[in-house]
C-alpha positions in Angstrom: -14.6 9.9 -9.5 -17.4 7.8 -7.2 -17.8 11.2 -4.3 -17.4 8.4 -1.3 -15.9 4.3 -0.9 -17.2 2.8 2.7 -18.9 4.3 5.1 -16.4 6.3 7.6 -13.4 6.1 5.8 -10.9 8.7 5.3 -8.5 7.3 2.5 -5.4 10.1 1.6 -2.8 10.3 -0.4 0.3 11.3 0.0 1.5 10.3 -3.4 3.4 6.7 -4.7 2.4 4.8 -2.8 2.0 5.5 1.0 -1.5 6.3 2.0 -3.4 7.5 5.1 -6.2 6.1 6.6 -8.8 6.7 9.4 -11.2 4.0 10.3 -14.9 4.0 10.6 -13.9 2.8 14.5 -11.1 6.1 15.1 -8.1 4.5 14.2 -5.1 6.4 12.1 -3.1 3.7 9.6 -0.3 4.9 7.4 1.2 2.8 4.7 5.0 2.7 2.9 5.8 5.8 5.3 7.3 7.7 2.7 6.5 11.2 3.7 9.3 13.9 3.5 11.2 13.3 0.9 8.4 12.1 -1.6 8.5 14.7 -4.2 4.3 14.0 -5.1 3.6 14.5 -0.4 2.5 17.8 -0.9 3.9 20.0 2.0 1.0 20.5 4.0 0.6 16.0 5.0 5.0 15.5 5.4 3.4 16.0 9.1 1.2 12.7 9.4 0.0 13.2 12.9 -0.8 10.5 15.6 -1.2 6.6 14.0 -1.8 3.5 15.3 -0.7 2.1 12.8 2.5 1.7 10.4 2.3 -0.7 7.6 4.8 -1.3 5.2 4.5 -4.0 2.4 9.3 -3.6 1.6 11.7 -2.0 2.7 13.1 0.0 -0.8 13.7 3.1 0.7 9.9 4.9 -1.6 8.4 2.6 1.1 10.4 2.9 4.6 12.2 5.5 4.2 10.3 7.9 7.1 9.5 4.2 8.9 12.3 5.0 12.0 11.2 8.5 12.3 7.5 8.3 12.2 7.9 5.1 14.1 9.6 6.9 17.3 7.5 9.9 16.8 4.2 7.7 17.2 5.2 5.0 19.2 2.6 3.1 16.3 2.5 -0.6 15.2 5.1 -0.8 12.7 4.0 -4.1 10.7 6.3 -5.7 8.5 7.4 -8.8 7.1 9.6 -10.5 10.3 13.4 -9.3 8.4 12.1 -6.1 7.8 10.2 -6.1 11.5 13.7 -7.1 13.1 16.1 -4.8 10.5 13.4 -1.9 12.6 14.3 -2.7 16.3 17.5 -2.4 15.6 16.8 1.1 13.9 15.6 1.7 18.0 11.8 0.7 16.8 10.6 -0.5 20.3 7.2 -1.6 18.8 8.4 -3.9 15.8 5.2 -6.1 14.8 7.0 -8.9 13.0 4.5 -11.1 10.4 4.7 -13.1 7.1 2.5 -14.4 4.4 -0.8 -15.7 4.9 -0.7 -14.4 8.2 -3.4 -11.8 9.6 -2.8 -9.7 12.8 -6.5 -8.9 14.8 -7.1 -6.3 17.2 -8.8 -3.4 17.9 -12.0 -4.8 15.2 -9.0 -4.9 12.7 -7.7 -8.0 10.7 -4.6 -7.1 8.8 -2.5 -9.7 6.7 -0.1 -10.1 4.4 0.0 -11.4 1.0 2.2 -12.5 -1.8 3.6 -10.0 -4.3 5.9 -10.5 -6.5 8.7 -8.0 -6.3 12.2 -7.8 -4.7 13.1 -6.9 -0.8 16.6 -4.8 -0.2 16.4 -2.4 2.7 19.5 0.5 1.8 20.8 1.0 5.0 24.3 3.2 5.1 26.6 2.0 1.9 24.8 -0.8 2.1 21.6 -3.1 1.2 20.2 -5.9 3.6 17.9 -8.4 2.8 14.9 -7.7 3.7 12.9 -10.7 4.0 10.5 -11.1 0.5 8.0 -7.8 -0.1 4.1 -8.1 0.3 0.4 -6.3 0.0 -2.1 -6.2 2.5 -5.2 -6.8 3.0 -7.0 -4.7 5.6 -10.3 -5.4 7.1 -11.8 -2.5 8.3 -14.0 -2.9 12.2 -17.4 -3.1 9.4 -16.4 -5.3 7.3 -14.2 -3.8 4.2 -11.7 -4.8 2.8 -9.1 -2.8 1.1 -6.2 -4.8 -0.6 -2.9 -2.6 -0.8 -0.9 -4.6 -3.4 2.4 -2.8 -2.7 5.3 -3.3 -5.9 4.2 -6.1 -7.7 3.9 -7.7 -10.8 1.1 -9.1 -12.1 0.7 -13.2 -10.4 -2.1 -15.8 -11.0 -2.8 -16.1 -7.6 -4.5 -12.1 -7.5 -7.6 -14.4 -8.1 -6.8 -16.5 -4.4 -6.6 -13.1 -2.9 -9.8 -12.5 -4.3 -11.4 -15.2 -3.5 -10.0 -15.9 0.1 -10.2 -12.3 0.8 -12.9 -10.9 -1.8 -11.7 -7.0 -0.9 -13.5 -4.3 -2.1 -11.2 -2.1 -3.6 -7.7 -2.1 -4.7 -4.6 -0.1 -4.0 -2.6 -0.7 -7.6 0.6 0.0 -9.2 0.5 0.6 -12.5 4.3 3.0 -13.0 5.8 0.3 -15.5 9.5 -0.7 -14.8 10.0 -0.9 -11.7 6.0 -2.5 -11.0 2.5 -3.5 -13.0 2.4 -1.3 -16.3 -1.3 -0.5 -16.3 -1.6 -3.3 -18.9 -1.0 -5.8 -16.2 -2.9 -3.9 -13.6 -6.3 -3.7 -15.8 -5.7 -7.7 -15.7 -5.1 -7.7 -12.4 -7.7 -6.1 -11.9 -9.9 -8.9 -13.9 -8.5 -11.5 -11.4 -9.4 -9.7 -8.2 -12.5 -9.0 -9.9 -13.0 -5.5 -7.7 -15.5 -3.3 -8.4 -13.1 -0.1 -7.3 -9.6 0.6 -8.4 -6.9 3.5 -7.4 -4.0 3.8 -9.4 -0.4 4.4 -7.5 3.2 4.1 -8.2 3.5 6.1 -10.7 4.8 9.8 -12.1 7.1 9.4 -9.2 10.0 9.8 -11.1 10.4 10.3 -15.4 10.9 6.6 -15.1 7.8 5.5 -13.7 6.1 5.9 -17.0 2.6 4.8 -17.0 -0.1 6.6 -16.8 -4.1 6.6 -15.2 -5.5 7.3 -18.9 -3.5 3.9 -20.6 -5.1 1.9 -17.1 -8.6 3.2 -18.4 -7.9 2.1 -22.0 -6.8 -0.8 -21.2 -9.7 -1.8 -18.7 -11.9 -0.7 -21.4 -9.6 -3.5 -23.7 -9.8 -6.3 -21.4 -14.0 -4.9 -20.8 -12.5 -5.0 -16.4 -15.3 -3.2 -15.2 -14.1 -1.6 -12.2 -14.6 1.9 -11.2 -10.5 3.4 -11.9 -10.3 6.4 -9.0 -8.2 8.5 -9.5 -6.4 10.9 -6.5 -4.3 13.4 -6.5 -1.8 13.7 -3.7 -3.0 14.6 -0.4 -6.9 13.9 -1.7 -8.8 12.6 0.7 -12.0 10.3 -0.3 
């Protein structure tokens, strides 16, 4: 594994699809706030501390379950697609920041762009499932220009090539678990479309149905002759 990624970025994996970022400019971001009942999140990481921003890719419980509690505790800006942001507002989140695909939220030297994801989006609210708008991913441009792409839950899709051409991400965080998201083979094709030099696998091993593995991902990268460096992070680990 490479010992570092971007200069000044500290990226901590909290298991499943949840990541904590400490940026070169000192901002604290949490992507997909699911920690308390996340079986892969270490106990020491369940208190995420102060936050400036939460980025929510979609409304499924394994990506949003702790958003309301964390949002109220930290007053972090809660970034989500319009419908999900409106739902957060009904739950008492006063700092919800609605956006949609293709749009960019720019502040304090950071740029957050919502991009497409090929998945579904339903918010479990009591005994009903509420439409949460479309799922998405995010390209995060840090204060130093480094760009991180968190794909959210998605299948591979051809317009990942547009993400590569427009945003030129330096690293991709891609799901590999299969069944509900990309398989390792699809993730390898995604890397070929994206042309990223480094990739971190996520959304695997949390539940028995998620059968994709980093080993299968590496084998698929080799089969396609894709030279992205695979960085396998253990939950609680920081790059």
